C-alpha positions, 0 to 999 in steps of 0.5 A: 512523227515520234512522240515526244512533240513538245517539250512543255510538261503541260501540253505533252501531258494533258488533252487539249483541243485543236487551234481550229475546232474543224481539225479536232478528231470528233469534227473531222469524224463528224465533217468526213463520216456524218456529213460528206459521207452521201450525197443523196441524204435528204436535207432532213436526214442531213440535219438529223444526222448532224443534230444527233451526232452531236447531241452524243459527240461520241464516236463509238455511239455513232459507230454503233447506230449506224451499224445497227440501223444500216444508215442513220435516216429520216427513213429509219429514225424510229424512237423505239428502235433508236432507244433499243440500240442506245439501251444496249450500247449504254450497257457497254460503256458510255454513250456520251462524250464528257466534252459536253454538259447536256441537259439531263431533265426529263423534259420529255417525261423520260427518266432515261437521258438518251430516251429524252434526246430521243424524244427532242430529236422527234420533236425536231423532225415533227416540227420542221426545224429542217425548214427554219435551217432552210430559211434562216438569213444567218447563223444567228437565226440558225441558233435561235431556231435552235435555241427554241427547243427544250434541252438546248442551251445557248452554248449547245445551240451555238455548236450545233449551228456551227456543226450544220454550217459545215454542211452544205444545208447553210453558207454563213461566215463563222465570223457573223456570230458568236457565243462565249461557252463557260470554259470561254468566259473562264479563259477571258477573265484569266486573260483580261483584267478589265473587258473596257465595257466589251462583251466576251462575245465582242472580246471574241470578235476583237481576237479574231479581227486583230489576230495577224496584229497580235502575231507580229506583236509577239513574235509568232510564227502561227501557222494557219488552216492552210490559209484560213485564219482563226474564225469566231468559233476557233477563238471562243474555243482557245479561251477555253483552252488557254483555261485549261492550260492555266489550271495547271501552269497558273494556279493562281489564276482560280475559277470553278475549275481547279483541274484538266480532266482528260489526260492526253493519250495517242491515238493509234488511228491515222487522221486524214484532213479533210474540211468542208468543200466550200472551204476550197482548202482540201486540195492545199492538206499536205500527206499525211506524213505532214498532219502532226506538224499543223498549228494546234496546241503547240502555239499556245504556249508562247502565247501564254508566256508573254508579259503583261502589256496594254493593246490597241483596244486598252484591254489590259492582260494579265501576266500569264 
């Protein structure tokens, strides 16, 4: 549909994530082009592809790696070869996204950031991460296995665990476990005066549990993901987006971030939505002409415009 899609100047000019993490362009690329691109991938190769993609989270970097290697897999993974490819790509432009702040410490003794991350992947392969994932009894177990490795902090471990769970390697509920990232912590602090003794993760889980009641209470007609409600990873992200939105709309709600980094630029590339088949929602995805009208950030503004009040859990909400 032609622009503009909203009259909200903040949503119109700045880049926001979709209400559903799996609907973002990068996650869509991960699901369709990294995970479900080949049914014959071994578990080890599939895990390698997921981790390596998320460490860079940049589509152009992945496309360059795939083209140069003939398809990223355990069979062709070689530190020096991949290093040379990434060095060439790095000479042409950024190879990392700005969406995640990755540790750049020389944990593996290299002065170049991507060499340390290649060494990390090499360590994961040699220590049998795929076997640990296969034996995991929960999403938290996958998270904890990832957290054991250098350069992987709590937030990145959680993000990679969710990515792995998009695949057929695991099949856990996204509501089993969550980790509040830095942006979500800032968002929660802007929304609530008092957490009533709850941890940030518990606040996120409370949001998951009470979403339908909240939509009714605020008179919001929320369009879910073809029958799939918001899950913990989505609500975690939404608090981050509330923080971003508030930087422009409500600058009096201060945090250690004062500006939104990325301006919105429409992509000319069509986005044909595809989700993990185990979710059983792909058959409900509408034709391409309807894709731009599905849920997403247009639902953020009405939530932010609500007045102060106290909900059923006694959580005081600031007037935003």
